C-alpha positions in Angstrom: 3.4 23.8 4.3 4.2 23.6 0.7 2.4 21.4 -1.9 5.6 19.4 -2.4 5.7 18.7 1.4 2.2 17.2 1.1 3.4 15.0 -1.7 6.4 13.9 0.3 4.2 13.0 3.3 1.9 11.0 1.0 4.9 9.2 -0.4 6.1 8.3 3.1 2.6 7.0 3.9 2.7 5.0 0.7 6.1 3.6 1.6 4.8 2.5 5.0 1.8 0.8 3.3 4.2 -1.1 1.0 6.3 -2.2 3.9 3.2 -3.4 5.8 2.0 -5.2 2.7 5.4 -7.0 2.5 5.1 -8.0 6.1 1.6 -9.3 5.4 2.9 -11.4 2.6 5.6 -13.0 4.8 3.0 -13.8 7.5 0.5 -15.3 4.9 3.0 -17.5 3.1 2.9 -20.5 5.4 -0.9 -20.7 5.4 -1.2 -20.1 1.6 1.5 -22.8 0.9 -0.5 -25.3 3.1 -3.6 -24.5 1.1 -1.8 -24.9 -2.2 -0.3 -28.2 -1.1 -3.7 -29.5 -0.1 -5.2 -28.6 -3.5 -2.7 -30.9 -5.2 -2.8 -29.0 -8.5 0.9 -27.8 -8.4 3.0 -30.5 -6.8 6.0 -30.0 -9.1 5.9 -26.2 -8.9 5.8 -25.7 -5.1 9.3 -24.5 -4.8 8.8 -21.9 -7.6 5.5 -20.8 -6.0 7.1 -20.4 -2.6 10.1 -18.6 -4.2 7.7 -16.2 -6.0 5.8 -15.4 -2.8 9.0 -14.6 -0.9 10.3 -12.5 -3.8 7.1 -10.5 -3.8 7.4 -9.9 -0.1 11.1 -8.9 -0.4 10.3 -6.5 -3.2 7.4 -4.9 -1.2 9.6 -4.5 1.9 12.6 -3.2 0.0 10.5 -0.8 -2.1 8.7 0.5 1.0 11.9 1.0 3.0 13.6 2.8 0.0 10.6 5.1 -0.5 10.4 5.9 3.3 14.2 6.7 3.5 14.3 8.7 0.3 11.3 10.8 1.2 12.5 11.4 4.8 15.8 12.6 3.4 14.0 14.9 1.0 11.8 16.2 3.8 14.8 16.9 6.0 16.6 18.7 3.1 13.7 21.0 2.6 13.6 21.8 6.4 17.3 22.8 6.4 
């Protein structure tokens, strides 16, 4: 196994972790929004806060998926 193969596998694992973090953000948003609404500090900014949380989740999911696919493709090219 070459050193670049190890880096590729590490990048795939990193992509999986990004994807899982994105899923975690999506599952945590409802509870966090309820906590923010209870605090009463940001009543006029609730839409922006929710939008920001969902954007972070989408970016994490998209970045993880892109990293996984690109590195799987690179790993398959090296095997051929």
